[in-house]
C-alpha positions, 0 to 999 in steps of 0.5 A: 257730383264735383260740387259735393266733393269739393264742399266736403273737402272744404268742410273737412278743412274748416273742421281741422282749422277749428279744432286747432283752437284760437291763439292765446294772446287772441283769447286772453284779449277777448276774455279781458274785454268781456271782464272789463265790460262787466266792470271787473277790476284788479285781476290778472289773466295768465297763459299757462300750461294745462293742469297748473291750477287756478280758475281756468277761464279758457283753453287755447292752442288745441287744449295745450294751454289755459287762460287762468284768472287771478284776483 
Protein backbone atom coordinates (compact mmCIF):
# COMPACT_ATOMS: atom_id res chain seq x y z
CA UNK A 1 0.00 0.00 0.00
CA UNK A 2 2.85 2.37 0.81
CA UNK A 3 4.42 1.70 -2.58
CA UNK A 4 1.19 2.62 -4.35
CA UNK A 5 0.93 5.90 -2.44
CA UNK A 6 4.57 6.68 -3.13
CA UNK A 7 4.11 5.98 -6.85
CA UNK A 8 0.98 8.17 -6.97
CA UNK A 9 2.82 11.01 -5.24
CA UNK A 10 5.74 10.79 -7.65
CA UNK A 11 3.41 10.81 -10.65
CA UNK A 12 1.67 13.93 -9.35
CA UNK A 13 5.01 15.70 -8.94
CA UNK A 14 6.12 14.65 -12.42
CA UNK A 15 2.86 15.89 -13.92
CA UNK A 16 3.27 19.33 -12.41
CA UNK A 17 6.85 19.50 -13.70
CA UNK A 18 5.66 18.70 -17.23
CA UNK A 19 2.91 21.31 -17.01
CA UNK A 20 5.53 23.98 -16.25
CA UNK A 21 6.87 23.66 -19.80
CA UNK A 22 10.38 24.01 -21.13
CA UNK A 23 12.57 27.05 -20.67
CA UNK A 24 12.32 29.31 -23.71
CA UNK A 25 16.02 29.30 -24.60
CA UNK A 26 16.15 25.49 -24.54
CA UNK A 27 13.10 25.18 -26.79
CA UNK A 28 14.42 27.88 -29.14
CA UNK A 29 17.71 26.03 -29.60
CA UNK A 30 15.90 22.71 -30.23
CA UNK A 31 13.71 24.33 -32.91
CA UNK A 32 16.75 26.02 -34.49
CA UNK A 33 18.56 22.67 -34.63
CA UNK A 34 15.58 21.06 -36.39
CA UNK A 35 15.36 23.90 -38.92
CA UNK A 36 19.10 23.74 -39.59
CA UNK A 37 18.90 19.97 -40.08
CA UNK A 38 16.21 20.51 -42.73
CA UNK A 39 18.42 23.00 -44.57
CA UNK A 40 16.41 26.13 -43.72
CA UNK A 41 18.48 29.32 -43.83
CA UNK A 42 17.98 33.06 -43.39
CA UNK A 43 15.48 32.88 -40.56
CA UNK A 44 15.12 34.26 -37.05
CA UNK A 45 13.44 32.85 -33.99
CA UNK A 46 12.19 35.30 -31.38
CA UNK A 47 10.87 34.73 -27.89
CA UNK A 48 7.78 36.92 -27.57
CA UNK A 49 4.81 37.40 -25.29
CA UNK A 50 1.77 35.36 -26.20
CA UNK A 51 -0.43 36.88 -28.88
CA UNK A 52 2.12 39.21 -30.49
CA UNK A 53 1.60 37.74 -33.95
CA UNK A 54 3.73 35.99 -36.50
CA UNK A 55 4.15 32.29 -37.21
CA UNK A 56 4.25 30.56 -33.83
CA UNK A 57 6.45 27.45 -33.86
CA UNK A 58 6.46 26.73 -30.12
CA UNK A 59 5.27 27.83 -26.71
CA UNK A 60 7.24 27.93 -23.48
CA UNK A 61 7.08 29.01 -19.84
CA UNK A 62 3.75 27.23 -19.33
CA UNK A 63 2.21 28.89 -22.39
CA UNK A 64 3.02 32.48 -21.37
CA UNK A 65 5.59 32.99 -24.15
CA UNK A 66 5.85 31.93 -27.78
CA UNK A 67 8.67 31.17 -30.18
CA UNK A 68 7.97 33.14 -33.36
CA UNK A 69 9.52 32.24 -36.73
CA UNK A 70 10.40 35.03 -39.15
CA UNK A 71 12.01 34.70 -42.55
